N, C-alpha and C positions, 0 to 999 in steps of 0.2 A: 504494500500500500504506500501511497505517497501523500504527505500532508502539504497542501498548497501554501505557498508563502507569497507575500506581496512582492511586486517588482520594486526595484530601487526607487526610493522617493526622491523627488526633485527639490533641491534647496538652491534657489537661484543665487548667483553671485551678486554682491552688493556693490553698486557703483557709487562710491562716495563722492561728495562734492570736493572741488579742488582744494578747499581750505583744509580738508581732512584727508587728502590723498596719500599722506605718508603714515596714517595711523594704521597699525596692524589690527586685523579683526579676528577675534576668536570667540567661538560660542561661549556664552556665559553660563549655560546650563545644558543638561541633556535634553530637556523638554522645552518646547516653545509653547507658551500660553496662547491658545487660539481664542482671540478676542475679536469682537466686531471692529470694523474700521471706525475711525473717529467720525463723529457726525458733521465734521467740517464739510460744508457744501462748496462745490466749485464756485468761484466768484468771477464774474465777467464785468469789466467796467462798462459803463454806459458810453455808447459812441458819441464822440464830440461833434457838434455842428460846425466846429471850426477845424475839421480834419485837414491836414495838409495834403492837397491833391497831388503835389509833386512827388510824394513819397511812393515807393513801390509798395504794393499790398503786403509783401512778405518781409518788410523791414521795419524794425521798431524805430520810433522817432528819437530825437535827442532829448535828454531830460531838461535841457534849457529851453526847449520849444514852448511856445504859448499854446493854450488850448488843451492841455492834458486834463483828462478827467480821472476821477478815482477809479483805480483798476487798470489804467493804461500802462503799457509796458514801454520803457524807454531805456536808452543806454547812456552811460557816462563813465568817465575814468574812475578806476578803483585800484587799490593796491593789488599787485599780482601775488596771489597766495603762495606761489612756489619760489618766489625770489629769495627767500631765506635759505633755500637749498642750492642756490647757484652762486658761482663766483661773480659772473657778470650777468646782469639782467636788464640791460637797456635803461629805460626810464623807471622801471620798477612798477609800472602801471599797465592795466589792460582795460579795454572797453567791456563793461559788464552790464548785464540787463538788470533793471530794477522795476518794481511796481510802484506807481504813484498812489500813496495812501491818503492824500489830501493834506492841506495845511502845510505844504512844502516838505512833506516827509516822504522819503523813498526807502523802500526795503526790498531786499532780494528774496527769491523764493525760499531759500534755506531758512532765513529769519522768520518768514511767515509760517513755514511748516513747523518750526520749533516753538511757536506760540501755543501749540497743542502739547499737553504734557505727555512725555514719553517715559514710562516707568516699567519695572519688571512686570507689573500687572497687565500692561497692554503691549508687551514685546511682541513683535510680529504684525501689529496692526498697521493698516495702510491708509493713506489719504491722497486724494487727487486735488490738485490746485490748478485752476484755469483762470487766466487773466488776459486782459487785452481789450482792444476796441476794434472798429471796423478796419483799421489800417494794419493791425498786427495782433494775433492771438497766439497764446502758447499754453500748453498743459505740461505740468511736471508731476511725477509720482514719488511718494516717499513711504518708507517703512520705518517703524520704530525698531531700532536695532541696538543690541548690546555690543559694546566694544571695550577694549582695554587700553586706555590712554597711558596707563602705567601698570606696574606689577602689583600695585596695592589693591585696587578695587575696580570693578567694572563700572562703566558709565552707559547711559541710555540716551540716544539722540535719534532724530529723524534724518535718514540718509536717502539720497535720491536713488530710485530704481528705474528700470525702463518699463515701457508700456507692456511688454510681454510678461515681466515679473508681476506687474500689478494685476493684469487681467487673467493670467493663466496659472499662477502657482498653486491654486486650489484644485487643479485638475490632476488626475492620476498620470503617472509617467507613461509614455508611449502613445498618448492621445494627441489629437489635433485641437488646437485652440484658435478660434476666430473671433475677432472683435472689430467694432467700428472705431475709426480714429479720424482726425481732421484730414488725413491723407487718403481716407477711404478704408475699405475693409482690409484688415491685416490677418494673415494666416501663419501660424507657427506650428511646428512639429516638435514634440519632445523626443530628443535623441540622446543616447548615452555617450558620454565622453570618457574613454578608458583612462585618460591621463589624470583626470580629477576624480574618477569613480562617481560621477554625478550625472543626472539627467539635466540637459540644458535645452532651452527653447530656441529653435532656429527658424528663421523666416523662410517661407517658400511661396512660390506663385503657383496656384492650382491650374496649371496649363498642360498637364500630361496625364494620359490614361494609365501610366505606370505607377501613379501615386505621387505623393509629395517628395520633392528633392530640394532640400534647403539650399539657398543661394550661396551661403558661406560655409557649407559643410564639406570638409575634405578628408574625413576619416574613412577607414575601410569598414564601414558598418552597415550601410544601407544598400540593399539589393532589391530587385523586383523581377518577377517572372512573368513572361507573356508567351504563351504557347510553349515551345521547347527552348526558347531563348531566355537567358538570364542577363539582367542589366544592372549596372552599378551606378550609384549616384556620385557625382563629383561636381561640386560648385554649381549646383542648380541644373545640371544636365545629366540625363540618363545615357550612358554609353554601354555598348555590348561588353559584357564581362569576359575577360580573357584569363587563361590560367586557372588557378585554384578558385573555387567558389564554395562557400559554406554549404555543407551537405543538406541543410534543410531546404535549399532551393533546388536540389536534385533528387531528393527522396520523395517518391509519390505518396508515401505514408503521411507526409506533412499536410496534404490536402485536407481541408476542413478541420484541422486541429489548430488550437492556439499554440503559441510558442511554449507555454508552460506545459501543456499536455504532450506536445511532441518531445520536449526535453527529457521527460521521464519515461518515455516509451520503452527504452532499452534497459532500464534498471532491473537487476536480477530479482526473480521472484523468491528464490531461496537464498537468504543471506544471514550472516551472523552479525551480532552487535559489533559496531566499529568498522564494518566493511566500508570500503570507499569505492565509488563508481562515478564515471564521467557521464554527464548528460549528453544528449545528441546535438543540441544547438552548438554551432561553431562560429568562431570569428577568425577571419584570415588576416594575415599581415603579408606585405609584399616588399621585396628588396630590403629587408631589414638586416642591419649589420650586427654581427656578434663576433666576439673575440674569445680565444681560448689559449691555453698554455700547454703545449704537448710535451715539453721536456720533462725528463725524470731528474731526480736529485743527482744521480751520477753523471748524467749528461751536462747538467748545469755546472758541476764541479770541474768538468774538463775545460771549461772556458777560462777559469782562473782569473777572471776579471769581474769586478763587482757590477759594472754597467751592463754586462752581457745578459743579466737576468731579464733585462728589458730589450734585448737584442731581437731583431726580426726573426732570428732562427728559433726563438722560444715563444714569441707572441705571434699567433696566427690570426688572420682576419678573414671572414667570409660574409656573404650575404645569403639570405634565404627567403623563400616564400613558404608559408606554412599555415595550416588551419588547426586551431586548438579548441578544445571544449570550452564553452562559455562558463559552465558551472560544474562543480563536483558535489556529490551527495554523500552523506553518511547514514548508515543504518542504525537506528536508535533502539533502546531497550523496549520502547512501546510498539515495536514492530513496524515503524514507519521510516521511510527515507525522507530526510530533510536536507536543505542546503548546507553545505559545509561552511563553517565559520572560521574566522581568523583564530579564534580560541582553539578550535579543533586542531588546526595545524600547529599552533604553539605547543599543545600538549601531546603531539605525535612525534615520537622519537625519529621517525623516518625523515622529518624535516629539519632535524638538528644536526649541525656539522660537528663531527668528533674533533677533538683536539689533535693538531698535527705535531707529532713528536719524532725524535730520531728513531725510536723503536718501530713506528709505523710508517716511516718514510716510503714514498711511492705507492702507498696503499690507495685504493680507489673506492669511492662511495658515491651513491646516487641520491639526489634530492628529487622527489617526485614532481611531476608537472603541477602547475597551479592554474586557475582560470585564466585563459588567454596566453599562457606562457609555457614553453616547453620545459621538460625536466632537464636537470644539469648533472653532469658527471664531474666530480671533484677529485683532485689528486693531491696528496700531501707532499709538498716540496720542502726538502731539508738540505741545507748546504752550509756547513759551519765555516767554509772558506770564504763565503761571500758576506761582505759587510752589510749589504742591504738586509739580509735575513739574520745575520749574526748566528747565534745558536738557536734561533727560533724557527719553527716550521710555519709554513703558510699554505693554506688550502687554496689551490688555483683551479678554476674551471678548465677541464681538459677536453670536454666534449659536451654535446647537447643531445637530449632525447626528444626527437620530433614525433609529433602525433602521426604525421604522414611521411616523415623522412624526406620532405621535399627541400632539397638544398640546391642552390644555384651558384653561379660563378665565383671563383676566388678573385681577390683583387689582383 
């Protein structure tokens, strides 16, 4: 039996305002309090009867112009917030947008957003601010976010997010999110980024029968099948896939099955507690570089020079195309297969590297494959004559265990 688990949750990245662009962000707690968005309503300034007709509709006016109404957006010089991090910064000022609040008062969007209290009680809440007049309108979005300005204690402020984060982050991963904006209807697809281990929202244009292909997505993750042909998404375009393709697009058993259902299709029916098995879903990588160290301790000693441990004779480089399982599963005491966790691998001796000593020099051991990664073969390298290692042994990767053993050209 298999116990279903949810897909990775999407936690959108926070786009901080320039004034806080150097602040490191760290989650302040394991749980985010799901609270309603603030009741702050979008505010739009009344159009002025004295609008300057010579201005383009897409440009804000100057804050020194006459005829500004409450809510109008204008620009004026302000201190460049990044100047303190640069040796030279020109005049030290930039043109910055402000909202006219009346009585000669101008405030930026960030200041207006932070008039609403942001506390641990409403962390994660969002607000939408719309200002402007008939000559220029603009909307910005903010989320109440915890950050650590110092090591002492967390702080809570409103930070700018994009339209996709504001409109889509309540939707499950893997779905499509569409919403209206001043620029028209916007369409986003939730896609997995293996480098951050997060789902991210990527914009796409719904102009293909093959499905959404985000315009700025260039990872080897999105494929689509039409008849007998398999296509790959790259930067908004579907192209015929060449070479290796994840098996879920070639296996007829995948038809009418969700990814989750197909992934567990091959898990053994008879298993023992602690057994490990790969799911059927695959992710492929192309022209990926890897390096390994083929020399033995005795071969290294023959060089008699410290630098030769990094000589090209001992460090080898290759590239490979390979498809690896997306998930691994463990058989539990309750008779269910569930997704393998980091804790499972941490407590599994097969994933622990033994100490490299003179007694076990040149011994070889394997580290099993992990989601999206081939397994690795390590060798204990010991050479007391080499000052780089001294009398200490070092475990070096000497080979890789590929799921499909698809290796391509040497350098």
